[in-house]
N, C-alpha and C positions, 0 to 999 in steps of 0.2 A: 692572336696573340700568345707566346709558349710559356712554359712553367716560368722560366727566369725574369719574365715581364708580366706574371702574375698579380694581381691587385686583391690577393686575399688578407691581407694583414691590415689594407685599408678600411676603416668601419664608417666612416662618414659617406655619406649617397651619393652628394656632390663632387666627393673629393675621387670617390670611384670612377664617378661617371666623366672625371677630367682628366684622369689618369688615362682612362680607354681611349678617350678620344686624343689624347697627344700621342698614344701611341702609336694607335692608327694611320695618322696624319704623316708622324717619321717614317712608316712603310709606302708611302707614296701615294700617288694620285688612283691607281688601281684599288689599292685597300679600300682607299677614301670612299670611290665608287661603290663597292661593295658593303661598305657599312652602312650608305645611303639607300643602297636598297633594300638591304634587310630591315632596317627603319620603317621604310616605307609601308612595307610588307607587316611589319608588326603593329606599328603604330601609326595607320596611315590620319589619325587627328592630330598628333605632335608633329609629322613630318608635315603636313598642310601650314600647322602654325611656322613652324620654323623656316619654311619655303622651299620645300624641297621637292614637292610637286606641285 
């Protein structure tokens, strides 16, 4: 996510998360795979709950 796509002005956490996910999805399959890999590494419990692993 570059400076123009920043979510800094968004205050609500769920809106910020939605913004990040939507932005990554627009960047294509490779970006989505990287985000999933990162999420699995950072939060295995959430990743398992979401069915990512």
